[in-house]
C-alpha positions in Angstrom: -3.7 15.0 -2.7 -2.0 14.9 0.7 0.1 11.8 1.5 1.5 10.7 4.9 3.8 7.8 5.4 3.7 6.0 8.7 6.7 3.7 8.0 6.8 0.3 6.4 4.0 0.2 3.8 1.4 2.2 5.8 0.1 5.3 4.0 -2.6 7.9 4.5 -4.1 9.5 1.4 -6.4 12.6 1.7 -8.5 12.7 -1.4 -11.2 15.4 -1.4 -13.4 14.7 1.6 -12.1 11.1 2.0 -9.2 9.8 4.1 -7.9 6.4 2.9 -5.4 4.3 4.8 -3.5 1.6 3.0 -2.0 -1.3 5.0 -2.2 0.5 8.4 0.5 -1.4 10.3 1.0 1.0 13.2 1.0 -1.0 16.5 4.3 -2.9 16.5 5.7 -0.8 13.7 9.2 0.2 15.0 9.4 3.3 12.8 5.9 4.7 13.7 6.1 7.2 16.5 2.6 8.6 16.6 -0.7 7.2 17.9 -3.2 5.1 16.1 -5.9 7.6 16.9 -4.0 10.5 15.3 -3.0 8.5 12.3 -6.5 7.3 11.6 -8.4 10.5 12.5 -11.2 11.1 10.0 -10.5 7.8 8.2 -13.3 6.9 5.8 -11.7 3.9 4.0 -9.0 1.3 4.5 -7.5 -0.6 1.5 -5.4 -3.7 2.0 -2.9 -5.2 -0.4 -2.6 -8.6 1.2 -3.0 -10.7 4.4 0.1 -10.4 6.5 0.2 -9.0 10.0 2.5 -6.1 8.9 -0.1 -5.0 6.4 -3.5 -5.8 7.9 -2.0 -4.3 11.1 -4.6 -2.2 13.0 -7.3 -2.5 10.4 -10.0 -4.1 12.6 -9.5 -1.6 15.5 -9.5 1.4 13.2 -12.5 0.2 11.3 -14.5 -0.3 14.5 -13.4 3.0 16.0 -14.0 5.2 12.9 -16.7 3.3 10.9 -14.3 3.2 7.9 -15.1 0.8 5.1 -12.5 -1.9 4.4 -11.7 -2.6 0.8 -9.9 -5.9 0.2 -10.1 -9.3 -1.5 -12.9 -11.7 -0.6 -10.8 -13.9 1.7 -9.5 -10.9 3.7 -13.0 -9.5 4.0 -14.2 -12.8 5.4 -11.3 -12.9 7.9 -12.0 -9.4 9.1 -15.8 -10.1 9.3 -14.8 -12.8 11.9 -12.9 -10.0 13.8 -16.1 -7.9 14.0 -15.6 -5.5 11.1 -18.9 -4.6 9.6 -18.3 -2.3 6.7 -16.6 -4.4 4.0 -16.1 -3.9 0.3 -15.3 -7.3 -1.2 -13.4 -7.5 -4.5 -10.7 -9.3 -6.3 -7.8 -9.1 -8.7 -8.6 -7.1 -11.8 -11.7 -5.6 -10.3 -12.6 -1.9 -9.7 -15.0 -0.5 -7.1 -16.5 2.9 -6.9 -16.0 4.8 -3.6 -17.8 8.0 -4.5 -14.9 10.4 -4.9 -12.4 7.8 -6.1 -12.2 4.2 -7.3 -10.1 1.3 -6.1 -8.7 -1.3 -8.4 -6.7 -4.5 -7.4 -3.8 -5.6 -9.5 -1.6 -8.7 -9.4 1.4 -8.8 -7.2 4.0 -11.6 -6.5 4.1 -12.4 -2.8 2.1 -14.5 -0.4 -1.0 -13.8 1.8 -1.9 -15.5 5.1 -2.4 -15.1 8.8 -1.7 -17.4 11.7 -4.7 -19.4 12.9 -5.3 -21.6 16.0 -2.9 -24.4 17.0 -0.2 -23.4 14.6 -2.5 -23.5 11.5 -2.2 -21.0 8.7 -5.2 -19.1 7.3 -5.0 -18.6 3.6 -6.1 -15.1 2.6 -6.2 -15.3 -1.2 -3.8 -13.8 -3.7 -1.7 -10.7 -2.9 -2.5 -7.5 -4.7 -1.4 -4.0 -5.6 -3.9 -1.2 -5.1 -4.6 1.5 -7.6 -6.5 4.6 -6.2 -8.0 6.7 -9.0 -9.5 10.0 -7.9 -12.5 11.3 -9.9 -11.0 14.9 -9.7 -8.6 14.9 -12.7 -6.4 17.4 -10.8 -5.5 14.7 -8.3 -3.0 11.9 -9.2 -3.7 8.2 -9.7 -1.7 6.3 -7.1 -0.4 2.7 -7.6 0.6 1.1 -4.3 2.4 -2.0 -5.3 2.0 -3.8 -2.0 4.7 -6.5 -1.4 5.9 -7.8 -4.7 8.8 -8.8 -6.9 9.3 -7.0 -10.2 7.2 -8.4 -13.1 6.8 -7.3 -16.7 3.1 -6.9 -16.5 3.7 -3.7 -14.5 3.8 -2.2 -18.0 0.1 -3.3 -18.5 -0.8 -1.7 -15.1 0.9 1.5 -16.3 -1.1 1.4 -19.5 -4.4 0.6 -17.9 -4.3 3.1 -15.0 -1.7 5.7 -16.0 -0.5 6.3 -12.4 1.3 9.5 -11.5 2.5 8.2 -8.1 4.0 4.8 -7.4 4.6 3.4 -3.9 7.4 0.9 -4.4 8.8 -1.7 -1.9 12.6 -1.7 -2.0 13.7 -3.5 1.2 14.7 -6.8 -0.3 14.3 -10.3 1.3 10.5 -10.2 1.4 10.0 -8.0 -1.6 12.1 -6.8 -4.5 15.3 -5.1 -3.5 16.9 -1.9 -4.9 18.0 -3.4 -8.2 14.6 -5.0 -9.0 12.6 -1.9 -7.9 14.7 0.4 -10.0 14.3 -1.8 -13.0 10.6 -1.8 -12.5 10.4 1.9 -12.5 12.9 2.5 -15.3 11.6 -0.2 -17.7 7.9 -0.8 -16.9 6.7 2.5 -15.4 9.0 5.1 -17.0 6.3 7.8 -17.1 5.5 7.9 -13.4 6.9 11.2 -12.2 6.7 10.6 -8.4 8.2 7.4 -7.0 7.9 6.8 -3.3 9.9 3.9 -1.7 8.6 1.9 1.2 9.0 -1.5 3.1 12.5 -0.6 4.4 13.9 0.3 7.8 11.3 -1.5 9.9 12.9 -4.9 10.6 16.7 -5.6 11.0 16.7 -8.2 8.2 15.5 -5.8 5.5 17.4 -2.8 4.1 17.7 0.0 6.6 17.3 2.9 4.1 16.3 3.7 0.5 19.8 4.7 -0.4 20.6 1.6 -2.5 17.3 2.2 -4.5 18.3 5.9 -5.1 21.7 4.7 -6.3 20.1 2.1 -8.6 17.8 4.7 -10.1 20.9 6.5 -11.4 20.1 9.4 -13.6 16.4 9.0 -12.8 16.8 9.4 -9.1 15.2 12.8 -9.4 11.8 11.0 -9.8 12.2 9.5 -6.3 10.7 11.2 -3.2 11.8 9.6 0.1 9.2 10.7 2.6 9.7 11.6 6.2 7.7 9.3 8.5 4.6 11.2 9.9 5.2 14.3 7.8 2.4 15.0 5.3 3.3 16.2 1.8 1.3 17.1 -1.3 1.5 15.7 -4.8 
């Protein structure tokens, strides 16, 4: 599997013949230096963890340009339908959908999920989620993208159910768990995940600028952590 980080929580996964974007916040992402067209080239699917502008991001534009299917909870799908997105895979927490070469499952997460509406109103977009991508090819790893969340003990159940080999972990604090909570999550509840990839840092001045504190908090297990370079693809 080839993985590319675009900064914040935006990732591209190349799984067999599929290209899956998760939370493609590109326009307005201060750490993303490429173009939306390059980042989304060949995109077949977009999976969303929750409804905030820094996660829904460029979803509507990419889906219209590429014909990609958007996979998200029912409320987000309804919201995007109103934005002109046609190919939608509606699901909800605990569910799994088959996407031919892989499946997508939604897990719980502890955060919020909404977008601004008209005249200062807020549009509720359901519960936030984590996303588990399970390739059908057993040689490719199961990926657990936690979305935005605090640490919670049922991460151990997610580990038992899906047995991920890659975990995408928010570490930036303030809006998600910080270094201490993220390290506890990985050491106590997901101890068997060999590849831990931090995200949700460095984008805004009010969150942590780097993953250094997370690496320090991981202590002797810091060798599990792989801090990606934005825009540079790597294989797992």
